[in-house]
NUTIPA-189196 format. One line per field, with one value per residue (C-alpha): x, y, z; residue number from 1. Coordinates in Angstrom, 1 decimal. Layout:
<rs>
xx X:...
yy Y:...
zz Z:...
pos NUM:...
</rs>
This chain:
<rs>
xx 0.2:1.3:0.2:0.7:2.7:1.3:-1.6:-0.1:-3.0:-5.5:-3.4:-4.7:-2.9:-0.9:-0.1:1.2:-0.9:-0.5:-2.8:-3.7:-4.8:-6.7:-8.5:-9.0:-10.3:-12.7:-14.4:-15.2:-16.7:-17.6:-19.6:-21.8:-24.8:-24.7:-23.5:-26.1:-28.9:-29.0:-30.3:-33.6:-34.3:-34.8:-37.4:-38.6:-38.7:-40.7:-43.1:-43.6:-44.1:-46.2:-44.4:-41.4:-42.3:-39.4:-40.1:-40.6:-37.7:-35.1:-37.1:-36.5:-32.4:-32.0:-33.1:-31.2:-27.8:-27.9:-28.9:-25.9:-23.7:-25.5:-26.3:-23.5:-20.6:-21.3:-23.3:-21.7:-17.9:-17.2:-18.8:-20.2:-17.1:-14.8:-16.5:-14.5:-13.4:-10.0:-10.5:-14.0:-17.4:-20.5:-23.5:-22.3:-18.6:-20.7:-22.3:-19.1:-18.0:-21.0:-20.0:-20.2:-23.4:-25.8:-24.9:-24.6:-28.3:-28.3:-32.7:-32.3:-31.8:-28.6:-28.6:-32.4:-31.7:-28.4:-30.3:-33.6:-31.4:-29.1:-32.5:-33.5:-30.3:-31.2:-34.6:-32.4:-30.5:-33.0:-34.2:-31.1:-30.0:-33.8:-34.0:-30.4:-30.3:-33.9:-33.5:-30.4:-31.8:-34.8:-33.4:-33.3:-36.9:-34.8:-32.7:-34.7:-38.4:-38.8:-37.0:-39.0:-40.5:-37.2:-36.3:-38.1:-36.4:-33.4:-32.8:-33.9:-30.9:-29.1:-29.6:-29.6:-25.9:-24.7:-25.8:-24.7:-20.9:-20.9:-19.1:-16.9:-15.8:-14.9:-11.2:-10.7:-12.8:-12.4:-9.5:-12.0:-14.4:-12.7:-12.0:-15.6:-16.4:-13.7:-15.7:-18.6:-18.8:-16.6:-19.2:-22.4:-20.3:-19.4:-22.6:-24.3:-22.1:-22.4:-26.1:-25.5:-23.3:-26.7:-28.7:-26.9:-30.3:-30.3:-27.3:-29.3:-31.0:-27.5:-29.4:-31.1:-33.7:-35.5:-35.8:-36.9:-39.8:-40.9:-42.0:-44.1:-45.6:-46.7:-48.0:-48.5:-47.8:-44.8:-43.0:-43.5:-40.7:-38.8:-39.8:-38.1:-35.1:-33.7:-33.2:-30.4:-28.5:-29.3:-25.6:-24.4:-24.6:-22.6:-20.1:-19.6:-20.3:-17.1:-14.9:-12.4:-11.9:-9.9:-9.8:-11.4:-9.4:-9.3:-13.1:-12.7:-11.0:-13.0:-16.2:-15.1:-12.7:-14.3:-18.2:-19.4:-19.5:-20.1:-23.7:-24.5:-22.9:-25.2:-28.4:-28.3:-27.9:-30.8:-32.5:-31.5:-32.9:-36.6:-36.0:-36.1:-38.5:-40.7:-42.4:-38.7:-40.2:-36.2:-33.9:-30.8:-30.4:-31.8:-28.5:-26.7:-27.9:-30.2:-29.1:-25.7:-24.8:-27.9:-27.1:-23.6:-24.7:-27.5:-24.5:-22.3:-24.9:-25.6:-22.1:-22.0:-25.2:-24.0:-21.1:-23.1:-25.3:-21.9:-20.7:-23.7:-24.2:-21.0:-21.7:-24.6:-22.2:-20.0:-23.2:-24.2:-21.0:-20.6:-24.5:-23.7:-20.4:-21.7:-24.9:-27.8:-28.3:-27.4:-24.5:-24.0:-22.1:-18.8:-17.0:-13.6:-13.6:-9.6:-6.7:-5.1:-8.0:-9.7:-12.5:-14.1:-16.4:-19.7:-22.6:-25.0:-27.9:-27.7:-26.8:-29.7:-32.4:-31.5:-31.5:-35.0:-35.9:-34.6:-35.5:-39.5:-39.7:-38.8:-41.0:-43.8:-43.2:-42.0:-41.0:-38.6:-40.8:-43.1:-39.9:-39.3:-42.1:-40.8:-37.3:-36.4:-37.9:-35.5:-32.8:-33.8:-34.5:-31.1:-29.6:-32.0:-30.7:-27.2:-27.6:-29.0:-26.1:-23.7:-25.3:-24.2:-20.9:-20.3:-21.7:-20.4:-17.8:-15.7:-17.5:-18.6:-20.5:-24.4:-24.0:-22.3:-23.9:-27.2:-27.4:-25.4:-27.9:-30.8:-28.6:-28.4:-32.3:-33.7:-32.8:-33.3:-36.7:-38.3:-36.9:-37.9:-42.0:-41.9:-41.4:-43.9:-46.6:-45.4:-46.0:-48.8:-47.3:-44.5:-43.1:-44.1:-41.8:-38.5:-40.4:-41.9:-38.5:-36.7:-39.3:-38.6:-34.9:-35.8:-37.5:-34.9:-32.3:-33.6:-35.5:-32.1:-30.3:-32.6:-32.7:-28.9:-28.2:-30.4:-29.4:-25.4:-27.1:-28.7:-25.4:-23.9:-26.3:-26.6:-23.0:-20.7:-16.8:-13.7:-13.0:-16.1:-16.2:-13.2:-13.6:-16.8:-14.9:-12.6:-16.3:-17.2:-14.9:-14.0:-10.7:-8.7:-8.3:-6.0:-5.7:-7.4:-10.9:-11.9:-14.9:-16.3:-18.1:-19.8:-18.3:-15.0:-17.2:-19.2:-17.7:-19.3:-22.5:-21.5:-18.2:-20.7:-22.8:-19.7:-18.5:-21.5:-22.9:-19.5:-17.3:-14.8:-12.7:-9.5:-6.2:-6.0:-9.2:-9.0:-12.1:-12.0:-13.7:-14.2:-14.1:-15.7:-14.9:-18.3:-15.8:-12.5:-13.0:-9.9:-7.3:-3.9:-2.4:-0.1:-3.4:-5.4:-5.3:-5.0:-3.5:-3.7:-2.6:-5.4:-5.1:-5.6:-4.9:-6.9:-5.5:-8.6:-8.0:-9.6:-9.7:-10.0:-11.6:-12.7:-16.0:-14.7:-12.9:-13.5:-11.9:-8.8:-9.8:-7.6:-4.2:-4.5:-5.6:-2.4:-0.4:-1.3:-1.0:2.4:3.4:2.3:3.0:-0.2:-1.3:-3.1:-3.8:-6.7:-6.6:-6.0:-8.3:-12.2:-14.5:-17.4:-20.1:-23.6:-26.5:-29.3:-32.9:-35.5:-38.8:-40.9:-42.8:-44.4:-41.3:-39.4:-38.7:-39.3:-43.1:-43.7:-44.2:-40.7:-38.8:-40.6:-38.6:-35.6:-35.8:-36.2:-33.3:-31.4:-32.2:-31.8:-28.1:-24.5:-23.5:-20.6:-18.5:-18.9:-18.9:-15.6:-14.6:-13.7:-13.2:-16.5:-15.1:-13.6:-17.3:-19.1:-23.1:-24.0:-28.1:-29.3:-32.7:-34.0:-36.6:-36.0
yy -0.3:3.8:6.8:10.0:12.9:16.6:17.2:21.0:21.8:20.9:22.2:24.3:27.6:27.7:31.1:33.6:36.3:39.4:39.6:42.6:41.7:38.8:41.6:43.6:40.8:39.4:43.0:43.3:39.3:38.1:41.5:42.2:41.0:42.4:45.7:46.9:45.7:49.4:50.2:48.9:47.4:50.1:51.4:48.1:47.7:51.3:50.1:47.2:48.8:51.5:54.3:55.8:57.4:57.9:54.1:52.5:53.3:52.8:49.4:48.2:50.3:48.2:44.8:45.5:46.2:43.1:41.0:42.2:41.3:38.0:36.4:37.2:38.2:35.6:32.5:33.1:35.0:33.0:29.8:28.7:29.2:26.7:24.3:24.3:21.3:21.9:25.4:25.2:26.4:25.9:24.1:21.3:21.7:21.0:17.6:16.4:17.0:14.9:11.2:9.0:6.8:9.7:10.6:7.4:7.2:10.4:11.5:11.0:12.3:15.3:14.9:16.1:18.8:19.3:19.2:21.4:24.4:24.0:24.3:27.2:29.2:29.0:30.6:33.0:33.2:34.2:37.3:38.5:40.3:41.5:43.4:44.9:46.8:47.3:49.3:51.2:51.8:53.4:56.1:57.8:58.7:60.3:62.2:63.4:62.1:62.5:59.3:57.0:55.5:54.8:52.7:49.5:49.3:50.0:47.1:44.3:46.1:46.4:42.6:41.4:42.5:41.3:37.8:38.2:39.0:36.1:33.9:35.5:35.2:37.2:37.2:40.2:42.4:41.1:43.3:46.2:44.7:45.4:49.2:49.8:47.8:50.1:53.1:52.1:51.2:54.2:56.2:54.6:54.8:58.2:59.4:57.6:59.1:62.7:61.7:61.1:63.8:65.7:63.4:61.9:60.9:57.7:56.4:55.4:52.9:50.8:49.8:46.3:47.6:49.4:46.0:44.5:47.7:47.6:43.6:44.7:48.1:46.0:42.4:39.6:41.6:43.0:39.9:40.8:43.2:40.4:39.6:42.9:43.3:40.1:42.1:43.4:39.8:38.5:38.0:35.4:32.6:34.0:34.9:31.2:30.0:32.3:31.3:29.3:31.8:34.0:32.4:32.8:35.5:38.1:37.7:38.6:41.1:43.3:42.3:43.5:46.3:48.0:46.6:46.2:49.0:51.2:49.2:50.0:53.5:54.1:52.2:54.4:57.4:56.9:56.4:60.1:61.4:59.7:61.4:65.6:63.9:60.3:61.0:60.4:57.3:56.2:56.9:55.8:58.4:61.2:60.9:62.7:66.2:66.0:66.7:65.5:63.6:61.5:60.9:60.2:58.0:55.7:55.4:53.7:51.7:50.2:49.1:48.1:45.7:44.5:43.1:41.8:39.6:38.6:37.5:35.4:34.3:32.8:30.5:29.9:28.4:26.8:24.8:23.2:22.2:20.8:18.9:18.0:16.0:14.4:13.0:15.4:17.3:16.0:16.5:20.2:22.3:23.8:25.9:27.6:31.2:31.4:29.2:30.8:30.2:26.2:27.9:30.6:28.3:29.6:27.1:28.2:26.3:28.1:31.3:31.5:30.2:32.9:35.5:35.0:34.9:38.0:39.8:38.1:39.2:42.6:42.6:41.0:42.9:46.5:48.0:46.6:47.2:44.6:42.7:42.5:40.8:37.3:37.4:36.6:32.7:30.9:32.8:31.8:28.4:27.6:29.9:27.2:24.1:25.2:25.6:22.3:20.1:22.4:21.0:17.5:17.9:19.5:16.8:13.5:14.9:17.1:15.4:18.7:17.3:18.1:20.9:23.1:22.1:22.8:25.6:27.1:25.8:27.2:30.1:29.7:28.6:31.3:33.7:31.9:30.5:33.9:35.0:31.7:31.9:36.0:35.2:32.8:35.2:36.8:33.9:35.1:38.1:36.7:34.6:31.5:32.4:31.1:28.1:27.5:27.4:25.8:22.9:22.5:22.2:19.9:17.4:17.7:16.9:14.1:12.2:12.4:11.0:8.2:7.4:8.1:5.2:2.9:3.2:2.0:-1.0:-1.7:-1.8:-3.8:-6.5:-7.1:-6.4:-8.7:-8.0:-7.9:-11.3:-12.9:-11.6:-12.5:-16.2:-16.1:-12.9:-16.3:-17.4:-14.0:-12.8:-13.9:-11.0:-8.0:-5.1:-2.7:0.5:1.6:1.4:3.6:2.5:4.7:3.0:4.5:1.8:-0.4:-3.3:-3.7:-3.8:-0.8:-1.9:-0.6:-3.1:-6.3:-5.0:-4.7:-7.7:-9.4:-8.2:-7.4:-10.0:-7.6:-5.5:-3.7:-4.6:-2.6:-1.6:0.6:0.8:4.5:5.5:9.1:9.0:11.9:12.4:13.8:14.8:16.2:20.3:18.7:15.8:16.0:16.1:12.4:10.7:12.4:8.3:4.8:2.7:-0.8:-3.6:-6.4:-9.3:-9.9:-6.1:-4.6:-1.9:0.0:3.7:5.7:9.5:10.9:14.3:16.4:17.8:21.0:19.7:19.1:15.7:16.1:12.8:13.6:14.4:11.2:9.0:10.7:9.6:6.4:5.9:7.0:5.0:2.1:2.6:2.4:3.7:7.3:9.2:10.5:7.3:5.4:5.9:5.7:6.2:4.4:5.4:4.7:6.0:5.4:5.4:5.1:2.9:4.9:1.9:0.2:-2.5:-0.6:0.6:4.4:4.5:6.1:9.9:10.2:7.9:10.3:13.2:11.2:10.3:13.9:15.4:12.8:13.3:17.2:16.8:17.2:14.0:12.6:13.2:16.9:17.1:15.5:17.7:14.0:14.4:13.9:12.2:9.6:8.8:6.1:5.9:2.2:2.4:0.8:0.4:-0.5:0.7:2.0
zz -0.2:-1.0:0.6:-1.1:-0.9:-1.0:-3.4:-4.3:-6.5:-3.4:-0.6:1.7:2.2:5.7:5.8:8.8:8.5:10.8:13.5:12.6:9.4:10.5:12.4:9.3:7.4:9.8:10.6:6.9:6.3:9.9:11.3:8.1:9.4:12.9:12.3:9.8:11.8:13.6:10.3:10.8:14.1:16.4:14.4:14.0:18.3:19.0:16.3:17.9:21.3:19.6:21.7:22.1:25.3:27.6:29.5:27.3:25.0:27.8:28.0:24.4:24.6:28.0:25.9:22.3:25.2:27.3:24.5:22.4:26.0:27.1:23.6:21.8:23.6:26.7:24.7:21.2:22.2:25.6:24.7:21.6:20.0:22.0:20.4:16.9:14.7:13.3:14.0:11.1:12.8:12.3:13.0:10.7:12.4:15.7:14.9:13.8:17.7:18.8:19.3:16.7:17.9:19.1:15.4:13.8:12.1:10.0:10.6:14.0:17.1:17.0:13.2:13.4:15.0:13.0:9.7:10.9:11.8:8.5:7.5:8.7:7.9:4.4:5.1:6.8:3.5:1.1:4.2:5.3:1.9:1.0:4.4:4.5:1.1:1.8:4.3:3.6:-0.3:2.0:3.3:-0.5:1.7:4.4:2.3:-1.1:-0.7:-4.1:-5.0:-3.2:-6.3:-7.1:-3.8:-5.0:-8.1:-7.3:-4.1:-7.2:-9.5:-6.6:-5.6:-8.8:-9.2:-6.3:-7.1:-10.3:-9.6:-7.7:-10.1:-10.0:-6.7:-3.3:-3.4:-5.7:-3.5:-0.5:0.5:0.4:2.4:5.9:5.4:4.2:7.4:9.4:7.9:8.7:12.6:12.9:11.1:12.8:16.3:15.7:14.8:17.9:20.3:19.3:19.6:22.7:24.1:23.1:25.0:28.0:29.5:27.2:29.4:32.1:29.8:30.7:34.0:33.0:35.5:32.6:30.2:33.9:33.9:30.2:30.7:34.6:32.7:29.6:30.9:28.6:26.1:26.3:25.6:21.9:21.7:21.9:18.2:17.4:19.7:18.6:15.0:16.7:17.8:14.2:13.3:15.8:14.5:11.5:13.8:14.9:11.5:9.8:12.7:10.6:8.5:11.0:14.2:17.7:18.7:16.2:16.1:20.0:19.8:16.8:18.7:22.5:20.9:18.0:16.5:20.4:21.7:17.8:17.9:21.9:20.6:17.5:19.5:22.2:19.7:18.0:21.4:22.0:18.7:20.0:23.5:21.2:19.1:19.4:16.2:13.6:11.3:10.5:13.5:12.0:9.2:11.2:13.1:10.6:9.1:6.2:2.9:1.5:4.9:4.7:0.7:2.3:4.7:2.3:0.3:2.8:4.4:0.7:0.8:4.2:3.7:0.0:2.0:4.7:2.8:0.8:3.8:4.7:0.4:1.2:4.1:2.3:0.0:2.0:3.9:0.5:-0.1:3.2:3.2:0.2:1.2:4.1:1.7:2.9:-0.3:-4.0:-5.5:-7.3:-9.3:-7.2:-8.0:-6.8:-7.5:-5.6:-6.1:-3.0:-0.6:-0.5:1.2:-1.3:-3.6:-5.8:-6.3:-8.7:-7.8:-4.5:-5.7:-8.3:-5.7:-3.5:-5.6:-6.8:-2.8:-2.6:-5.3:-4.7:-1.2:-1.8:-4.4:-2.2:1.2:-1.1:3.3:5.4:8.2:7.1:6.3:9.1:10.0:8.1:10.2:13.5:13.0:11.4:13.3:16.6:15.9:14.8:17.8:19.8:18.2:18.3:22.9:22.3:20.2:22.2:25.2:24.1:23.3:26.2:28.1:26.0:24.5:26.9:30.0:31.7:34.8:34.4:37.7:35.1:31.9:32.7:34.2:31.2:28.9:30.9:30.8:26.6:26.4:28.6:26.2:23.0:23.1:24.7:21.2:19.2:21.1:20.1:16.8:16.0:16.5:13.4:11.6:9.6:9.0:7.0:9.4:8.1:4.5:6.3:7.4:4.2:2.7:5.6:5.4:1.7:2.8:5.7:3.5:0.6:3.1:4.7:1.5:0.2:3.0:2.7:-0.4:-1.0:1.8:0.2:-2.9:-1.7:1.0:-2.2:-3.9:-1.3:-1.3:-4.8:-5.9:-4.0:-2.9:-5.2:-2.9:-4.0:-7.7:-8.7:-9.6:-11.5:-13.5:-15.4:-16.3:-17.4:-19.3:-22.7:-23.7:-21.4:-24.0:-23.3:-21.3:-18.5:-16.7:-13.8:-12.3:-9.2:-6.1:-3.2:-0.7:-0.8:0.2:-3.5:-6.3:-8.6:-10.7:-13.8:-13.6:-13.1:-16.2:-19.0:-17.3:-17.6:-21.0:-23.0:-21.7:-21.6:-19.5:-19.6:-19.0:-16.2:-13.8:-11.0:-8.5:-6.9:-4.0:-2.4:1.7:3.0:6.2:8.7:11.4:9.7:7.9:6.5:5.4:6.1:2.1:3.6:4.0:1.1:-0.5:-0.3:-3.5:-3.5:-5.6:-6.2:-8.1:-12.0:-13.1:-10.5:-8.2:-5.4:-5.1:-1.8:-1.8:1.7:1.6:4.3:4.7:3.7:0.6:-2.9:-3.9:-6.2:-8.3:-11.6:-9.6:-7.3:-10.3:-12.5:-9.6:-9.0:-12.8:-12.8:-9.9:-11.2:-14.4:-16.1:-19.4:-18.4:-21.7:-22.9:-25.1:-22.6:-19.9:-19.9:-16.9:-16.2:-14.2:-13.2:-14.2:-11.9:-12.9:-10.5:-11.0:-7.8:-6.9:-4.1:-3.8:-1.7:1.9:0.5:-0.2:-3.9:-2.9:-1.6:-3.9:-6.3:-4.6:-4.3:-8.4:-9.1:-7.4:-8.2:-11.9:-10.9:-9.9:-10.9:-13.3:-11.5:-14.0:-13.5:-9.7:-10.1:-13.0:-15.2:-19.3:-20.4:-24.3:-21.5:-19.9:-19.9:-18.2:-18.0:-16.3:-13.7:-12.7:-9.3:-6.6:-3.1
pos 1:2:3:4:5:6:7:8:9:10:11:12:13:14:15:16:17:18:19:20:21:22:23:24:25:26:27:28:29:30:31:32:33:34:35:36:37:38:39:40:41:42:43:44:45:46:47:48:49:50:51:52:53:54:55:56:57:58:59:60:61:62:63:64:65:66:67:68:69:70:71:72:73:74:75:76:77:78:79:80:81:82:83:84:85:86:87:88:89:90:91:92:93:94:95:96:97:98:99:100:101:102:103:104:105:106:107:108:109:110:111:112:113:114:115:116:117:118:119:120:121:122:123:124:125:126:127:128:129:130:131:132:133:134:135:136:137:138:139:140:141:142:143:144:145:146:147:148:149:150:151:152:153:154:155:156:157:158:159:160:161:162:163:164:165:166:167:168:169:170:171:172:173:174:175:176:177:178:179:180:181:182:183:184:185:186:187:188:189:190:191:192:193:194:195:196:197:198:199:200:201:202:203:204:205:206:207:208:209:210:211:212:213:214:215:216:217:218:219:220:221:222:223:224:225:226:227:228:229:230:231:232:233:234:235:236:237:238:239:240:241:242:243:244:245:246:247:248:249:250:251:252:253:254:255:256:257:258:259:260:261:262:263:264:265:266:267:268:269:270:271:272:273:274:275:276:277:278:279:280:281:282:283:284:285:286:287:288:289:290:291:292:293:294:295:296:297:298:299:300:301:302:303:304:305:306:307:308:309:310:311:312:313:314:315:316:317:318:319:320:321:322:323:324:325:326:327:328:329:330:331:332:333:334:335:336:337:338:339:340:341:342:343:344:345:346:347:348:349:350:351:352:353:354:355:356:357:358:359:360:361:362:363:364:365:366:367:368:369:370:371:372:373:374:375:376:377:378:379:380:381:382:383:384:385:386:387:388:389:390:391:392:393:394:395:396:397:398:399:400:401:402:403:404:405:406:407:408:409:410:411:412:413:414:415:416:417:418:419:420:421:422:423:424:425:426:427:428:429:430:431:432:433:434:435:436:437:438:439:440:441:442:443:444:445:446:447:448:449:450:451:452:453:454:455:456:457:458:459:460:461:462:463:464:465:466:467:468:469:470:471:472:473:474:475:476:477:478:479:480:481:482:483:484:485:486:487:488:489:490:491:492:493:494:495:496:497:498:499:500:501:502:503:504:505:506:507:508:509:510:511:512:513:514:515:516:517:518:519:520:521:522:523:524:525:526:527:528:529:530:531:532:533:534:535:536:537:538:539:540:541:542:543:544:545:546:547:548:549:550:551:552:553:554:555:556:557:558:559:560:561:562:563:564:565:566:567:568:569:570:571:572:573:574:575:576:577:578:579:580:581:582:583:584:585:586:587:588:589:590:591:592:593:594:595:596:597:598:599:600:601:602:603:604:605:606:607:608:609:610:611:612:613:614:615:616:617:618:619:620:621:622:623:624:625:626:627:628:629:630:631:632
</rs>
């Protein structure tokens, strides 16, 4: 058996980026979502509260400030971000830390929670760009009321352009993100501080007593304000998901030293304005003088929201690739947009789904305050699921005592569940949108996971192992033809169905046969290059090659096969090698374990998934597909 050395084109770069530059990069990518929340959060809170009188205003500001402290700083920065998988964060990375016995069955238990959480993130992904860009462009109504009719068309145009440029990747424009977000946070923090200087009484709202008084004054109906307050912390999950790009320490330093102070200053500055004039419709854009300053703020806000949307879109691409490699979603087109950074990818199917969804939402809801009603359920649901899975990790993986783990879970859910339940009251006003999107993704992931598992099990039962089949090949084959054939097998314990069909029907095989299996780890984001593949010489001109990849990587099939062929002196030129793939045809009958409608859904997904040759980058002129029919 031989093991690979480094394959340069697939290596994850190990650069010693200065700490300051990592902080700048984190500022540009990680904090866009939570950093643009001041555009609409306080405005929506006041609309929900129904009044901007001092007691209500101070209560709302206190709830926002302490939500930022308890949810983002304590929960995510202090605790959740400790749960990294080789530096990677996010809900699938958290699942990888769960003991294998609790995630052995993909569609039950903890894994089911993760599937639901991931699906909710897609619902969030469809709304975040729409509400962020729309709320920024709405500043035109404040600066130039005559431009109000242009708000919707301009928002749609910006969104269309944003999704159109995704194919080119973020590498070229990524260097601009950090400086723009520095300017953004400095501007909103400075403008907020100026208003606080003019209205210092607003600082009284820093006391949590005002938050308690709000609920005491408003009774049970005051609970509904949490559905708007949660808008201030909606980027918390993104901080965890993007941890692998910059590391835990830069994110914490930037949050505590710059972002959190700027956000608090901005929210309290808006509150100071409302003390003077409770009738202000859009307190964010009122932070600066009317005229040219507001126009400039609109332009800066639009740039910031595009950056915020970019980060979430990129996160959706990474989530989709991880789900595909872990067997929860069908194969999609994965295009790498940077030679330097392996994680920068483009997934056209997800990109255009999000583009259509965002533009439809803008055209349907027409205003950011109406769209805010659709925002929150997906985010808070994912936050609660993260807390539950984190509890499993600290108890089952890290062995924390129940006396510590349970109070911590209660603390987290003490914020997550009230936020989630309060958002449920917005269901009929638009909250159904992310839920419907999430339900669609949940059905897709569960059906695909079940169908994919049954297909692999069917092949394992029907097609014997190499050792079992080898004696039968002598009776099947009439001749071995020159050249090399590559057959893809989903697992190592069975022969590829395409090979069995070719041998039994044509009675010939190539002189050299490579049995190729790509194994994606469900617990490692990246596999060391020294463990990239295993090549085993079998009998009768057969070779078994197993490629190992992490759930954040793409399989370097061509590079590995060329390496194996060179070391074993196999003919591997364009005229020498042929790839044989099995093309599945599902009968969607009633004989299998899946019922008719779930098998129909799986068949639809299978027909519309990216073909194996495209997914692995195989040369199409050298590919032959062999059809097989089964009933799941």
